[in-house]
py3Dmol code that shows the C-alpha trace and the ligand (Angstrom):
import py3Dmol

protein = """\
ATOM      1  CA  UNK A   1       0.000   0.000   0.000  1.00  0.00           C
ATOM      2  CA  UNK A   2       1.151   3.532  -0.740  1.00  0.00           C
ATOM      3  CA  UNK A   3       0.938   6.898   0.965  1.00  0.00           C
ATOM      4  CA  UNK A   4      -0.432   9.542  -1.387  1.00  0.00           C
ATOM      5  CA  UNK A   5      -0.505  13.290  -0.802  1.00  0.00           C
ATOM      6  CA  UNK A   6      -3.479  14.968  -2.492  1.00  0.00           C
ATOM      7  CA  UNK A   7      -3.509  18.757  -2.911  1.00  0.00           C
ATOM      8  CA  UNK A   8      -6.988  20.203  -3.312  1.00  0.00           C
ATOM      9  CA  UNK A   9      -8.339  17.216  -1.406  1.00  0.00           C
ATOM     10  CA  UNK A  10     -11.498  19.037  -0.298  1.00  0.00           C
ATOM     11  CA  UNK A  11     -12.478  19.893  -3.855  1.00  0.00           C
ATOM     12  CA  UNK A  12     -14.812  18.124  -6.245  1.00  0.00           C
ATOM     13  CA  UNK A  13     -12.255  15.840  -7.901  1.00  0.00           C
ATOM     14  CA  UNK A  14      -9.893  15.797  -4.908  1.00  0.00           C
ATOM     15  CA  UNK A  15     -12.426  14.436  -2.452  1.00  0.00           C
ATOM     16  CA  UNK A  16     -13.496  11.621  -4.788  1.00  0.00           C
ATOM     17  CA  UNK A  17      -9.834  10.815  -5.409  1.00  0.00           C
ATOM     18  CA  UNK A  18      -9.159  10.660  -1.657  1.00  0.00           C
ATOM     19  CA  UNK A  19     -12.212   8.419  -1.167  1.00  0.00           C
ATOM     20  CA  UNK A  20     -11.058   5.962  -3.839  1.00  0.00           C
ATOM     21  CA  UNK A  21      -7.464   5.899  -2.564  1.00  0.00           C
ATOM     22  CA  UNK A  22      -8.724   5.089   0.937  1.00  0.00           C
ATOM     23  CA  UNK A  23     -11.088   2.430  -0.400  1.00  0.00           C
ATOM     24  CA  UNK A  24      -8.140   0.810  -2.160  1.00  0.00           C
ATOM     25  CA  UNK A  25      -6.281   0.641   1.170  1.00  0.00           C
ATOM     26  CA  UNK A  26      -3.816   3.494   0.703  1.00  0.00           C
ATOM     27  CA  UNK A  27      -2.905   6.151   3.260  1.00  0.00           C
ATOM     28  CA  UNK A  28      -3.858   9.682   2.223  1.00  0.00           C
ATOM     29  CA  UNK A  29      -2.713  13.089   3.393  1.00  0.00           C
ATOM     30  CA  UNK A  30      -5.034  15.767   2.050  1.00  0.00           C
ATOM     31  CA  UNK A  31      -3.974  19.393   1.733  1.00  0.00           C
ATOM     32  CA  UNK A  32      -6.459  22.182   1.082  1.00  0.00           C
ATOM     33  CA  UNK A  33      -6.769  25.893   1.854  1.00  0.00           C
ATOM     34  CA  UNK A  34     -10.598  25.762   1.605  1.00  0.00           C
ATOM     35  CA  UNK A  35     -10.710  28.627  -0.868  1.00  0.00           C
ATOM     36  CA  UNK A  36     -13.139  26.659  -2.994  1.00  0.00           C
ATOM     37  CA  UNK A  37     -12.864  23.242  -1.348  1.00  0.00           C
ATOM     38  CA  UNK A  38     -15.441  22.248   1.243  1.00  0.00           C
ATOM     39  CA  UNK A  39     -14.983  20.252   4.431  1.00  0.00           C
ATOM     40  CA  UNK A  40     -18.315  18.519   3.804  1.00  0.00           C
ATOM     41  CA  UNK A  41     -16.801  16.862   0.718  1.00  0.00           C
ATOM     42  CA  UNK A  42     -14.425  15.006   3.044  1.00  0.00           C
ATOM     43  CA  UNK A  43     -17.061  13.615   5.403  1.00  0.00           C
ATOM     44  CA  UNK A  44     -16.313  10.024   4.381  1.00  0.00           C
ATOM     45  CA  UNK A  45     -12.531  10.470   4.193  1.00  0.00           C
ATOM     46  CA  UNK A  46     -12.320  12.105   7.619  1.00  0.00           C
ATOM     47  CA  UNK A  47     -13.925   9.009   9.144  1.00  0.00           C
ATOM     48  CA  UNK A  48     -10.939   6.928   8.041  1.00  0.00           C
ATOM     49  CA  UNK A  49      -7.949   6.471  10.360  1.00  0.00           C
ATOM     50  CA  UNK A  50      -5.781   6.385   7.211  1.00  0.00           C
ATOM     51  CA  UNK A  51      -6.704   9.958   6.253  1.00  0.00           C
ATOM     52  CA  UNK A  52      -5.039  13.113   7.555  1.00  0.00           C
ATOM     53  CA  UNK A  53      -6.016  16.647   6.584  1.00  0.00           C
ATOM     54  CA  UNK A  54      -3.690  19.644   6.607  1.00  0.00           C
ATOM     55  CA  UNK A  55      -5.045  23.155   6.006  1.00  0.00           C
ATOM     56  CA  UNK A  56      -2.386  24.850   3.929  1.00  0.00           C
ATOM     57  CA  UNK A  57      -2.037  27.055   0.838  1.00  0.00           C
ATOM     58  CA  UNK A  58       0.177  25.305  -1.703  1.00  0.00           C
ATOM     59  CA  UNK A  59       0.438  28.487  -3.782  1.00  0.00           C
ATOM     60  CA  UNK A  60       2.690  30.041  -1.122  1.00  0.00           C
ATOM     61  CA  UNK A  61       6.342  29.047  -1.539  1.00  0.00           C
ATOM     62  CA  UNK A  62       7.641  26.394   0.832  1.00  0.00           C
ATOM     63  CA  UNK A  63       4.250  25.536   2.312  1.00  0.00           C
ATOM     64  CA  UNK A  64       4.419  21.897   1.275  1.00  0.00           C
ATOM     65  CA  UNK A  65       8.001  21.178   2.279  1.00  0.00           C
ATOM     66  CA  UNK A  66       7.513  20.255   5.916  1.00  0.00           C
ATOM     67  CA  UNK A  67       4.475  18.128   5.102  1.00  0.00           C
ATOM     68  CA  UNK A  68       6.269  16.238   2.323  1.00  0.00           C
ATOM     69  CA  UNK A  69       9.362  15.807   4.530  1.00  0.00           C
ATOM     70  CA  UNK A  70       7.238  14.327   7.311  1.00  0.00           C
ATOM     71  CA  UNK A  71       4.818  12.205   5.247  1.00  0.00           C
ATOM     72  CA  UNK A  72       7.330  11.019   2.635  1.00  0.00           C
ATOM     73  CA  UNK A  73       4.535  10.243   0.150  1.00  0.00           C
ATOM     74  CA  UNK A  74       5.036   7.766  -2.676  1.00  0.00           C
ATOM     75  CA  UNK A  75       3.220  10.179  -4.963  1.00  0.00           C
ATOM     76  CA  UNK A  76       1.633  13.629  -5.003  1.00  0.00           C
ATOM     77  CA  UNK A  77      -1.652  14.129  -6.816  1.00  0.00           C
ATOM     78  CA  UNK A  78      -1.745  17.875  -7.474  1.00  0.00           C
ATOM     79  CA  UNK A  79      -5.344  18.999  -7.893  1.00  0.00           C
ATOM     80  CA  UNK A  80      -5.329  22.307  -5.977  1.00  0.00           C
ATOM     81  CA  UNK A  81      -6.122  25.030  -8.502  1.00  0.00           C
ATOM     82  CA  UNK A  82      -8.132  28.012  -9.537  1.00  0.00           C
ATOM     83  CA  UNK A  83     -10.770  25.986 -11.339  1.00  0.00           C
ATOM     84  CA  UNK A  84     -12.752  28.566 -13.263  1.00  0.00           C
ATOM     85  CA  UNK A  85     -11.817  29.716 -16.766  1.00  0.00           C
ATOM     86  CA  UNK A  86     -13.888  32.865 -16.219  1.00  0.00           C
ATOM     87  CA  UNK A  87     -12.089  33.661 -12.982  1.00  0.00           C
ATOM     88  CA  UNK A  88      -8.749  33.243 -14.766  1.00  0.00           C
ATOM     89  CA  UNK A  89      -9.859  35.859 -17.293  1.00  0.00           C
ATOM     90  CA  UNK A  90     -11.087  38.207 -14.544  1.00  0.00           C
ATOM     91  CA  UNK A  91      -7.957  37.712 -12.443  1.00  0.00           C
ATOM     92  CA  UNK A  92      -4.953  36.468 -14.469  1.00  0.00           C
ATOM     93  CA  UNK A  93      -2.577  37.291 -11.607  1.00  0.00           C
ATOM     94  CA  UNK A  94      -4.390  34.961  -9.231  1.00  0.00           C
ATOM     95  CA  UNK A  95      -4.533  32.338 -11.977  1.00  0.00           C
ATOM     96  CA  UNK A  96      -0.755  32.598 -12.342  1.00  0.00           C
ATOM     97  CA  UNK A  97      -0.219  32.183  -8.605  1.00  0.00           C
ATOM     98  CA  UNK A  98      -2.623  29.291  -8.121  1.00  0.00           C
ATOM     99  CA  UNK A  99      -2.165  27.471 -11.426  1.00  0.00           C
ATOM    100  CA  UNK A 100       1.503  28.061 -12.305  1.00  0.00           C
ATOM    101  CA  UNK A 101       3.497  29.033  -9.223  1.00  0.00           C
ATOM    102  CA  UNK A 102       1.742  26.441  -7.075  1.00  0.00           C
ATOM    103  CA  UNK A 103       2.723  23.748  -9.580  1.00  0.00           C
ATOM    104  CA  UNK A 104       6.350  24.823  -9.376  1.00  0.00           C
ATOM    105  CA  UNK A 105       6.195  24.620  -5.576  1.00  0.00           C
ATOM    106  CA  UNK A 106       4.811  21.085  -5.819  1.00  0.00           C
ATOM    107  CA  UNK A 107       7.574  20.094  -8.241  1.00  0.00           C
ATOM    108  CA  UNK A 108      10.177  21.571  -5.910  1.00  0.00           C
ATOM    109  CA  UNK A 109       8.769  19.834  -2.835  1.00  0.00           C
ATOM    110  CA  UNK A 110       8.931  16.552  -4.766  1.00  0.00           C
ATOM    111  CA  UNK A 111      12.516  17.184  -5.869  1.00  0.00           C
ATOM    112  CA  UNK A 112      13.721  18.225  -2.418  1.00  0.00           C
ATOM    113  CA  UNK A 113      12.198  15.253  -0.635  1.00  0.00           C
ATOM    114  CA  UNK A 114      12.609  12.487  -3.209  1.00  0.00           C
ATOM    115  CA  UNK A 115       8.962  11.973  -4.194  1.00  0.00           C
ATOM    116  CA  UNK A 116       8.988   9.554  -7.131  1.00  0.00           C
ATOM    117  CA  UNK A 117       5.746  10.461  -8.831  1.00  0.00           C
ATOM    118  CA  UNK A 118       3.458  13.438  -9.499  1.00  0.00           C
ATOM    119  CA  UNK A 119      -0.017  13.275 -11.022  1.00  0.00           C
ATOM    120  CA  UNK A 120      -1.329  16.589 -12.303  1.00  0.00           C
ATOM    121  CA  UNK A 121      -4.835  17.897 -13.030  1.00  0.00           C
ATOM    122  CA  UNK A 122      -4.467  19.228 -16.554  1.00  0.00           C
ATOM    123  CA  UNK A 123      -7.374  20.120 -18.802  1.00  0.00           C
ATOM    124  CA  UNK A 124      -8.798  19.898 -22.294  1.00  0.00           C
ATOM    125  CA  UNK A 125      -8.586  23.703 -22.113  1.00  0.00           C
ATOM    126  CA  UNK A 126      -4.961  23.430 -23.291  1.00  0.00           C
ATOM    127  CA  UNK A 127      -6.303  22.518 -26.751  1.00  0.00           C
ATOM    128  CA  UNK A 128      -8.361  25.723 -26.999  1.00  0.00           C
ATOM    129  CA  UNK A 129     -11.023  25.569 -29.686  1.00  0.00           C
ATOM    130  CA  UNK A 130      -9.563  22.655 -31.649  1.00  0.00           C
ATOM    131  CA  UNK A 131     -12.051  21.591 -34.303  1.00  0.00           C
ATOM    132  CA  UNK A 132     -10.381  18.478 -35.687  1.00  0.00           C
ATOM    133  CA  UNK A 133     -12.107  15.820 -33.582  1.00  0.00           C
ATOM    134  CA  UNK A 134     -11.522  13.662 -31.690  1.00  0.00           C
ATOM    135  CA  UNK A 135      -8.797  15.610 -29.927  1.00  0.00           C
ATOM    136  CA  UNK A 136      -5.630  13.563 -29.543  1.00  0.00           C
ATOM    137  CA  UNK A 137      -2.575  14.284 -27.445  1.00  0.00           C
ATOM    138  CA  UNK A 138      -0.807  15.098 -30.716  1.00  0.00           C
ATOM    139  CA  UNK A 139      -3.391  17.811 -31.495  1.00  0.00           C
ATOM    140  CA  UNK A 140      -1.724  21.232 -31.439  1.00  0.00           C
ATOM    141  CA  UNK A 141      -2.156  22.995 -28.112  1.00  0.00           C
ATOM    142  CA  UNK A 142      -3.267  26.585 -28.269  1.00  0.00           C
ATOM    143  CA  UNK A 143      -4.930  27.760 -25.087  1.00  0.00           C
ATOM    144  CA  UNK A 144      -7.467  30.561 -25.390  1.00  0.00           C
ATOM    145  CA  UNK A 145      -7.616  31.548 -21.714  1.00  0.00           C
ATOM    146  CA  UNK A 146      -5.126  32.230 -18.905  1.00  0.00           C
ATOM    147  CA  UNK A 147      -6.481  29.055 -17.319  1.00  0.00           C
ATOM    148  CA  UNK A 148      -5.626  26.880 -20.337  1.00  0.00           C
ATOM    149  CA  UNK A 149      -2.231  28.563 -20.660  1.00  0.00           C
ATOM    150  CA  UNK A 150      -1.458  27.907 -16.992  1.00  0.00           C
ATOM    151  CA  UNK A 151      -2.387  24.244 -17.286  1.00  0.00           C
ATOM    152  CA  UNK A 152      -0.118  23.883 -20.329  1.00  0.00           C
ATOM    153  CA  UNK A 153       2.728  25.736 -18.596  1.00  0.00           C
ATOM    154  CA  UNK A 154       2.304  23.504 -15.560  1.00  0.00           C
ATOM    155  CA  UNK A 155       2.584  20.381 -17.677  1.00  0.00           C
ATOM    156  CA  UNK A 156       5.879  21.673 -19.057  1.00  0.00           C
ATOM    157  CA  UNK A 157       7.196  22.626 -15.614  1.00  0.00           C
ATOM    158  CA  UNK A 158       6.406  19.213 -14.193  1.00  0.00           C
ATOM    159  CA  UNK A 159       7.693  17.207 -17.160  1.00  0.00           C
ATOM    160  CA  UNK A 160      10.929  19.229 -17.060  1.00  0.00           C
ATOM    161  CA  UNK A 161      11.407  18.503 -13.369  1.00  0.00           C
ATOM    162  CA  UNK A 162      10.453  14.899 -13.975  1.00  0.00           C
ATOM    163  CA  UNK A 163      13.059  14.383 -16.676  1.00  0.00           C
ATOM    164  CA  UNK A 164      15.813  16.207 -14.792  1.00  0.00           C
ATOM    165  CA  UNK A 165      15.227  14.712 -11.376  1.00  0.00           C
ATOM    166  CA  UNK A 166      13.842  11.256 -12.081  1.00  0.00           C
ATOM    167  CA  UNK A 167      10.221  11.874 -11.114  1.00  0.00           C
ATOM    168  CA  UNK A 168       7.452  10.087 -13.029  1.00  0.00           C
ATOM    169  CA  UNK A 169       4.945  12.745 -14.093  1.00  0.00           C
ATOM    170  CA  UNK A 170       1.453  12.012 -15.353  1.00  0.00           C
ATOM    171  CA  UNK A 171      -0.541  14.918 -16.784  1.00  0.00           C
ATOM    172  CA  UNK A 172      -4.250  14.121 -16.813  1.00  0.00           C
ATOM    173  CA  UNK A 173      -6.101  16.185 -19.380  1.00  0.00           C
ATOM    174  CA  UNK A 174      -9.649  16.092 -18.027  1.00  0.00           C
ATOM    175  CA  UNK A 175     -12.552  16.767 -20.365  1.00  0.00           C
ATOM    176  CA  UNK A 176     -15.994  17.807 -18.992  1.00  0.00           C
ATOM    177  CA  UNK A 177     -16.097  16.249 -15.541  1.00  0.00           C
ATOM    178  CA  UNK A 178     -19.446  15.886 -13.768  1.00  0.00           C
ATOM    179  CA  UNK A 179     -20.881  14.177 -10.719  1.00  0.00           C
ATOM    180  CA  UNK A 180     -21.733  14.549  -7.038  1.00  0.00           C
ATOM    181  CA  UNK A 181     -20.115  17.447  -5.105  1.00  0.00           C
ATOM    182  CA  UNK A 182     -19.566  19.625  -8.162  1.00  0.00           C
ATOM    183  CA  UNK A 183     -20.353  23.181  -7.131  1.00  0.00           C
ATOM    184  CA  UNK A 184     -23.219  24.714  -9.167  1.00  0.00           C
ATOM    185  CA  UNK A 185     -22.817  28.154  -7.599  1.00  0.00           C
ATOM    186  CA  UNK A 186     -21.533  30.184 -10.535  1.00  0.00           C
ATOM    187  CA  UNK A 187     -23.140  30.672 -13.972  1.00  0.00           C
ATOM    188  CA  UNK A 188     -19.864  29.215 -15.314  1.00  0.00           C
ATOM    189  CA  UNK A 189     -20.061  26.055 -13.234  1.00  0.00           C
ATOM    190  CA  UNK A 190     -20.261  22.780 -15.115  1.00  0.00           C
ATOM    191  CA  UNK A 191     -23.531  22.659 -17.030  1.00  0.00           C
ATOM    192  CA  UNK A 192     -24.609  19.359 -15.477  1.00  0.00           C
ATOM    193  CA  UNK A 193     -24.203  20.696 -11.932  1.00  0.00           C
ATOM    194  CA  UNK A 194     -26.336  23.723 -12.855  1.00  0.00           C
ATOM    195  CA  UNK A 195     -29.005  21.610 -14.531  1.00  0.00           C
ATOM    196  CA  UNK A 196     -29.058  19.137 -11.619  1.00  0.00           C
ATOM    197  CA  UNK A 197     -29.716  21.891  -9.111  1.00  0.00           C
ATOM    198  CA  UNK A 198     -32.387  23.594 -11.175  1.00  0.00           C
ATOM    199  CA  UNK A 199     -34.322  20.370 -11.815  1.00  0.00           C
ATOM    200  CA  UNK A 200     -34.181  19.552  -8.100  1.00  0.00           C
ATOM    201  CA  UNK A 201     -35.547  23.020  -7.345  1.00  0.00           C
ATOM    202  CA  UNK A 202     -38.330  22.499  -9.898  1.00  0.00           C
ATOM    203  CA  UNK A 203     -37.039  25.270 -12.172  1.00  0.00           C
ATOM    204  CA  UNK A 204     -36.626  25.231 -15.956  1.00  0.00           C
ATOM    205  CA  UNK A 205     -33.067  25.126 -17.266  1.00  0.00           C
ATOM    206  CA  UNK A 206     -31.725  27.372 -20.009  1.00  0.00           C
ATOM    207  CA  UNK A 207     -29.825  25.949 -22.952  1.00  0.00           C
ATOM    208  CA  UNK A 208     -27.439  28.394 -24.590  1.00  0.00           C
ATOM    209  CA  UNK A 209     -27.872  27.734 -28.306  1.00  0.00           C
ATOM    210  CA  UNK A 210     -29.843  24.922 -29.936  1.00  0.00           C
ATOM    211  CA  UNK A 211     -28.678  22.192 -27.553  1.00  0.00           C
ATOM    212  CA  UNK A 212     -26.983  20.256 -30.319  1.00  0.00           C
ATOM    213  CA  UNK A 213     -23.542  21.195 -29.037  1.00  0.00           C
ATOM    214  CA  UNK A 214     -21.671  18.150 -27.755  1.00  0.00           C
ATOM    215  CA  UNK A 215     -19.264  17.493 -24.925  1.00  0.00           C
ATOM    216  CA  UNK A 216     -17.231  14.519 -23.747  1.00  0.00           C
ATOM    217  CA  UNK A 217     -18.790  14.264 -20.278  1.00  0.00           C
ATOM    218  CA  UNK A 218     -16.820  12.046 -17.910  1.00  0.00           C
ATOM    219  CA  UNK A 219     -17.982  10.958 -14.468  1.00  0.00           C
ATOM    220  CA  UNK A 220     -15.910  12.119 -11.510  1.00  0.00           C
ATOM    221  CA  UNK A 221     -15.798   8.477 -10.389  1.00  0.00           C
ATOM    222  CA  UNK A 222     -13.904   7.590 -13.561  1.00  0.00           C
ATOM    223  CA  UNK A 223     -11.652  10.633 -13.177  1.00  0.00           C
ATOM    224  CA  UNK A 224     -10.826   9.692  -9.582  1.00  0.00           C
ATOM    225  CA  UNK A 225     -10.072   6.139 -10.692  1.00  0.00           C
ATOM    226  CA  UNK A 226      -7.742   7.463 -13.395  1.00  0.00           C
ATOM    227  CA  UNK A 227      -5.952   9.470 -10.696  1.00  0.00           C
ATOM    228  CA  UNK A 228      -5.569   6.432  -8.452  1.00  0.00           C
ATOM    229  CA  UNK A 229      -4.134   4.394 -11.327  1.00  0.00           C
ATOM    230  CA  UNK A 230      -1.738   7.164 -12.352  1.00  0.00           C
ATOM    231  CA  UNK A 231      -0.512   7.554  -8.765  1.00  0.00           C
ATOM    232  CA  UNK A 232      -0.176   3.910  -7.793  1.00  0.00           C
ATOM    233  CA  UNK A 233       0.226   1.627 -10.823  1.00  0.00           C
ATOM    234  CA  UNK A 234       3.784   0.285 -10.990  1.00  0.00           C
ATOM    235  CA  UNK A 235       5.928   0.693 -14.066  1.00  0.00           C
ATOM    236  CA  UNK A 236       4.269   3.576 -15.875  1.00  0.00           C
ATOM    237  CA  UNK A 237       6.148   6.239 -17.804  1.00  0.00           C
ATOM    238  CA  UNK A 238       5.873  10.018 -17.710  1.00  0.00           C
ATOM    239  CA  UNK A 239       3.490  11.615 -20.166  1.00  0.00           C
ATOM    240  CA  UNK A 240       0.175  13.321 -20.801  1.00  0.00           C
ATOM    241  CA  UNK A 241      -3.120  11.687 -21.682  1.00  0.00           C
ATOM    242  CA  UNK A 242      -6.705  12.754 -22.231  1.00  0.00           C
ATOM    243  CA  UNK A 243      -9.018  11.621 -19.470  1.00  0.00           C
ATOM    244  CA  UNK A 244     -12.249  11.364 -21.380  1.00  0.00           C
ATOM    245  CA  UNK A 245     -14.797   8.827 -22.547  1.00  0.00           C
ATOM    246  CA  UNK A 246     -14.305   9.175 -26.301  1.00  0.00           C
ATOM    247  CA  UNK A 247     -18.080   9.628 -26.637  1.00  0.00           C
ATOM    248  CA  UNK A 248     -19.960  12.796 -27.534  1.00  0.00           C
ATOM    249  CA  UNK A 249     -23.232  13.702 -25.812  1.00  0.00           C
ATOM    250  CA  UNK A 250     -25.484  16.574 -26.844  1.00  0.00           C
ATOM    251  CA  UNK A 251     -26.918  18.971 -24.276  1.00  0.00           C
ATOM    252  CA  UNK A 252     -30.357  17.999 -25.581  1.00  0.00           C
ATOM    253  CA  UNK A 253     -29.618  14.409 -24.537  1.00  0.00           C
ATOM    254  CA  UNK A 254     -28.600  15.591 -21.053  1.00  0.00           C
ATOM    255  CA  UNK A 255     -31.811  17.607 -20.723  1.00  0.00           C
ATOM    256  CA  UNK A 256     -33.775  14.596 -21.961  1.00  0.00           C
ATOM    257  CA  UNK A 257     -32.542  12.429 -19.082  1.00  0.00           C
ATOM    258  CA  UNK A 258     -33.375  15.089 -16.489  1.00  0.00           C
ATOM    259  CA  UNK A 259     -36.771  15.945 -17.938  1.00  0.00           C
ATOM    260  CA  UNK A 260     -37.870  12.294 -17.983  1.00  0.00           C
ATOM    261  CA  UNK A 261     -36.952  12.047 -14.287  1.00  0.00           C
ATOM    262  CA  UNK A 262     -38.583  15.369 -13.382  1.00  0.00           C
ATOM    263  CA  UNK A 263     -41.750  15.410 -15.506  1.00  0.00           C
ATOM    264  CA  UNK A 264     -43.279  18.238 -13.440  1.00  0.00           C
ATOM    265  CA  UNK A 265     -40.469  20.692 -14.175  1.00  0.00           C
ATOM    266  CA  UNK A 266     -41.288  23.170 -16.978  1.00  0.00           C
ATOM    267  CA  UNK A 267     -39.637  22.572 -20.348  1.00  0.00           C
ATOM    268  CA  UNK A 268     -36.196  24.048 -20.918  1.00  0.00           C
ATOM    269  CA  UNK A 269     -35.836  27.462 -22.487  1.00  0.00           C
ATOM    270  CA  UNK A 270     -33.246  28.580 -25.021  1.00  0.00           C
ATOM    271  CA  UNK A 271     -30.999  31.627 -25.011  1.00  0.00           C
ATOM    272  CA  UNK A 272     -28.321  32.847 -27.406  1.00  0.00           C
ATOM    273  CA  UNK A 273     -25.179  30.706 -27.585  1.00  0.00           C
ATOM    274  CA  UNK A 274     -22.402  31.894 -25.280  1.00  0.00           C
ATOM    275  CA  UNK A 275     -19.763  34.010 -26.955  1.00  0.00           C
ATOM    276  CA  UNK A 276     -16.616  31.975 -27.349  1.00  0.00           C
ATOM    277  CA  UNK A 277     -18.419  28.701 -26.741  1.00  0.00           C
ATOM    278  CA  UNK A 278     -17.044  25.822 -28.733  1.00  0.00           C
ATOM    279  CA  UNK A 279     -19.716  23.745 -30.465  1.00  0.00           C
ATOM    280  CA  UNK A 280     -18.169  20.307 -30.222  1.00  0.00           C
ATOM    281  CA  UNK A 281     -15.594  18.835 -27.878  1.00  0.00           C
ATOM    282  CA  UNK A 282     -14.568  15.205 -27.933  1.00  0.00           C
ATOM    283  CA  UNK A 283     -11.434  13.462 -26.771  1.00  0.00           C
ATOM    284  CA  UNK A 284      -9.702  10.322 -27.997  1.00  0.00           C
ATOM    285  CA  UNK A 285      -9.221   7.964 -25.082  1.00  0.00           C
ATOM    286  CA  UNK A 286      -6.609   5.551 -26.510  1.00  0.00           C
ATOM    287  CA  UNK A 287      -3.529   7.183 -24.977  1.00  0.00           C
ATOM    288  CA  UNK A 288      -4.867   6.805 -21.423  1.00  0.00           C
ATOM    289  CA  UNK A 289      -5.762   3.197 -22.212  1.00  0.00           C
ATOM    290  CA  UNK A 290      -2.237   2.499 -23.487  1.00  0.00           C
ATOM    291  CA  UNK A 291      -0.307   4.389 -20.796  1.00  0.00           C
ATOM    292  CA  UNK A 292      -2.472   3.677 -17.751  1.00  0.00           C
ATOM    293  CA  UNK A 293      -4.800   0.863 -18.739  1.00  0.00           C
ATOM    294  CA  UNK A 294      -7.622   3.332 -18.024  1.00  0.00           C
ATOM    295  CA  UNK A 295     -10.945   3.405 -19.791  1.00  0.00           C
ATOM    296  CA  UNK A 296     -14.011   5.295 -18.595  1.00  0.00           C
ATOM    297  CA  UNK A 297     -16.782   2.968 -17.435  1.00  0.00           C
ATOM    298  CA  UNK A 298     -19.661   5.224 -16.371  1.00  0.00           C
ATOM    299  CA  UNK A 299     -21.890   6.242 -19.265  1.00  0.00           C
ATOM    300  CA  UNK A 300     -23.506   9.671 -19.083  1.00  0.00           C
ATOM    301  CA  UNK A 301     -27.022   8.367 -18.473  1.00  0.00           C
ATOM    302  CA  UNK A 302     -25.841   6.246 -15.517  1.00  0.00           C
ATOM    303  CA  UNK A 303     -23.904   9.195 -14.113  1.00  0.00           C
ATOM    304  CA  UNK A 304     -26.926  11.486 -14.456  1.00  0.00           C
ATOM    305  CA  UNK A 305     -29.183   8.902 -12.821  1.00  0.00           C
ATOM    306  CA  UNK A 306     -26.808   8.838  -9.845  1.00  0.00           C
ATOM    307  CA  UNK A 307     -27.147  12.617  -9.453  1.00  0.00           C
ATOM    308  CA  UNK A 308     -30.905  12.401  -9.760  1.00  0.00           C
ATOM    309  CA  UNK A 309     -31.054   9.636  -7.089  1.00  0.00           C
ATOM    310  CA  UNK A 310     -28.930  11.752  -4.720  1.00  0.00           C
ATOM    311  CA  UNK A 311     -31.173  14.769  -5.367  1.00  0.00           C
TER     312      UNK A 311
END
"""
ligand_1 = """\
39
UD2
C -15.300 23.337 -20.240
C -14.706 23.573 -18.886
C -13.791 24.727 -18.919
C -12.772 24.630 -20.031
C -13.491 24.397 -21.351
C -12.493 24.151 -22.444
C -16.242 22.895 -17.139
C -17.201 23.357 -16.098
N -15.734 23.863 -17.913
O -16.157 24.399 -20.572
O -13.110 24.777 -17.673
O -11.901 23.555 -19.750
O -14.325 23.243 -21.249
O -13.148 24.013 -23.670
O -15.930 21.724 -17.264
N -24.601 25.672 -20.958
C -25.970 25.828 -21.081
N -26.693 26.253 -20.014
C -26.120 26.535 -18.803
C -24.716 26.373 -18.676
C -23.995 25.943 -19.773
O -26.531 25.591 -22.153
O -26.848 26.906 -17.867
C -23.843 25.186 -22.122
C -22.646 26.014 -22.480
O -22.993 27.123 -23.242
C -21.810 24.984 -23.245
C -22.148 23.654 -22.554
O -23.334 23.895 -21.807
O -22.214 24.899 -24.587
C -21.072 23.197 -21.602
O -20.748 24.293 -20.750
P -19.772 24.137 -19.489
O -19.611 25.511 -18.933
O -20.255 23.064 -18.588
O -18.417 23.583 -20.085
P -17.496 24.054 -21.317
O -17.352 22.870 -22.200
O -17.984 25.297 -21.936
"""
view = py3Dmol.view(width=600, height=400)
view.addModel(protein, "pdb")
view.setStyle({"model": 0}, {"cartoon": {"style": "trace"}})
view.addModel(ligand_1, "xyz")
view.setStyle({"model": 1}, {"stick": {}})
view.zoomTo()
view.show()
């Protein structure tokens, strides 16, 4: 069994990752500054004697060093981040601190204390508005937001450290992640989290555009499993891979699942498409299968039904 340090452990993806690591028998040290993470997400993890939580800001230099020196983790899963593209546009300086500098601090903590592996939360945002689908890891990267740029820069920082200092680095390029604990609070939150809340409240949802836009929606349970594999599977090499399903789902299909489960909720309304919205996004999943042996298992309908049951 391994000891894994998870930054951003109280977040949406972090808390599911901690839960799955614990379920697999590993020890977990979670680090979070609770800027966007929530203690309630860790209710299950905190009940485990193999889980420890440290409140700390990884974006401040040196903040991880004493923890890493004490815990001596086998791997760091670095998920702490500024998670909103819109916030990165409103506040590029904060994006730089939380999404670039913090990554460098993680890489340095790993180098200084001999951590052998880092798993990093990258994003499909590094590909920008690529239109040649499905998106492969060989697709040209051209970020169109400070957020996407920071994720791409972080990949480079980590892979550079990895090559120079003998650290295995896995960059996980998540597509549209959805599932329990995703925060629907902002208008720019993941569309499924917004729709889930509105249907539960009995309110009509709004589709921006005709609803025929598609996304590669991946369940957070699959994403957490991909993180566990990347952090703990023996004998894997450094690299980057899409973490996606390889299947496109239209927004109309998503609304269809909700509306069948909530027949009393008024029909959805339509508004103008969001400026800058990409119409189609779809990842190729073969690289993650080859490098990690990972394939997504939760189809969108099953994942939506889980949310609806929890509602
Ligand atoms: C995703 C990521 C973003 C960035 C981007 C890169 C999320 C939450 N966002 O943005 O971080 O990586 O991909 O391409 O994963 N929509 C509605 N009604 C609503 C809200 C949204 O119709 O109330 C539409 C929206 O206009 C878009 C689709 O739903 O066409 C998906 O929107 P999103 O914000 O969940 O995710 P996306 O793909 O724009």
